[in-house]
Each structure stands twice: as C-alpha cells, then as structure tokens.
C-alpha positions, -999 to 999 in steps of 0.1 A, spaced: 727 -215 94 708 -184 102 685 -180 132 653 -184 112 665 -217 97 678 -230 131 644 -221 147 625 -239 120 648 -270 123 644 -270 161 606 -266 159 603 -293 133 620 -319 155 605 -307 187 617 -329 215 630 -357 192 666 -363 187 677 -342 157 700 -355 130 733 -337 131 738 -335 94 719 -304 82 727 -274 60 707 -243 50 710 -229 15 691 -214 -14 692 -224 -50 719 -205 -69 696 -191 -96 660 -181 -92 659 -193 -55 622 -185 -50 610 -202 -82 631 -233 -77 621 -236 -40 585 -234 -51 591 -262 -76 604 -283 -46 573 -274 -26 550 -283 -55 567 -317 -59 580 -309 -94 616 -306 -84 632 -337 -68 668 -333 -80 695 -306 -83 731 -303 -94 761 -282 -88 796 -279 -102 820 -303 -85 848 -277 -89 829 -252 -67 830 -277 -38 867 -281 -43 874 -243 -45 853 -236 -14 867 -267 4 832 -278 11 823 -315 16 801 -331 -10 764 -338 -1 758 -372 15 729 -396 14 705 -390 44 717 -355 49 690 -329 55 688 -294 40 667 -264 49 658 -246 17 659 -209 19 641 -183 -2 658 -152 -16 652 -134 17 671 -162 34 639 -174 52 633 -212 55 606 -226 33 611 -264 33 632 -293 46 645 -319 21 665 -351 26 692 -363 2 685 -398 -11 712 -402 -38 744 -384 -48 764 -391 -80 792 -374 -99 784 -371 -136 799 -352 -165 774 -326 -176 773 -340 -211 763 -374 -196 734 -362 -174 704 -383 -184 672 -367 -196 654 -384 -167 676 -366 -142 672 -333 -160 635 -336 -160 636 -344 -122 651 -309 -118 616 -297 -127 627 -268 -149 613 -279 -183 625 -301 -211 660 -316 -213 669 -288 -238 656 -261 -213 677 -277 -186 708 -278 -207 705 -242 -218 698 -229 -183 727 -249 -168 752 -239 -195 743 -203 -189 745 -207 -151 777 -226 -149 794 -204 -175 786 -174 -153 795 -191 -120 828 -204 -133 837 -171 -149 834 -155 -115 862 -177 -102 884 -174 -133 875 -208 -149 859 -217 -182 828 -238 -187 832 -271 -206 805 -295 -217 822 -324 -197 825 -305 -164 818 -328 -135 785 -322 -117 774 -333 -83 739 -346 -90 716 -350 -60 682 -365 -56 661 -356 -26 627 -361 -10 606 -333 4 602 -337 42 584 -306 54 570 -274 40 569 -243 62 538 -222 58 553 -188 60 519 -171 61 508 -187 93 542 -195 108 532 -232 110 549 -263 96 532 -293 80 551 -325 82 550 -348 51 562 -378 71 539 -399 92 547 -413 126 579 -409 146 604 -418 119 612 -382 107 
C-alpha cells in the first residue's frame, strides 16, 4: 500500500480500531472510469481470473475485507468492503452479476471481459477459454475521497465503520 492510500485509511478510521484486512489496488482496465462507476454507485461487483491469483500466489478476496480503490495515478479515491465472493466459470456468470459490474449490457460485459482476459492471460503465456474460473466479488461502497478538497465523506452512519 502506498503512502497516500495508507494516509487515507488512517484518516478514515481516525482513533477507532482499524480492520487489519485491507488492500489497495486499481481496476485492471480503465481504472479511472471503473473507479468512477463505483463512486457513482453503478458498479457493485468485479471479477478477476482465478489463475492470476494462483500465478501470483495471492490469497483470494474474503468477505468483510476492505479495499482502497486507486485511480490511474495510484491515488486513493474510495474505500469498499467485500460482501460476497464466489468462484464461477466465465460462461456461467449470470446476467445480474454482469450488470452489477456497471459496464453496460451482458453482451458488453462479455466482450470487454473476453478481450481483457485474453490479453491478460497472453502476457503470462496462457490461453483464454470461455470456461475459465473467475473470482466474482460483490462489494459495498464505504467512503469516497474528495480529491479536490482533500476531505473524505463517510457513507456509513454511527460508529460501526
């Protein structure tokens, strides 16, 4: 996690006990546009290739894990909390899940993801298949950082961040 993300995380929790499970990352393609969809409430889900987690020896996302979403300049723009994780072959992803990704119709989602995963897998010497296993995450928006004023606005009421 970079310094800007760590500072945002610390400022968000202030003097409260911070959860220990937090990552900072940007969306793989179109990071600014996809982050804006999260901020606008249009994107409440995302997916990634299971094989990439295996190749990078990274743990899978977990329910109740927090993420700091970064823009293309690696600056924090929002905090999300994972509320569901499932492993689903790409050709079995539901239309409802695809629409929750906020990127258009099911057909738009499929075309964009075939293109993205084909490119991503080619970089590591693998071939895309329609039944590749995806890590499908649903999340809720917790906080949006106002980059213009350097202020944050919590979307959660009370002390139960």
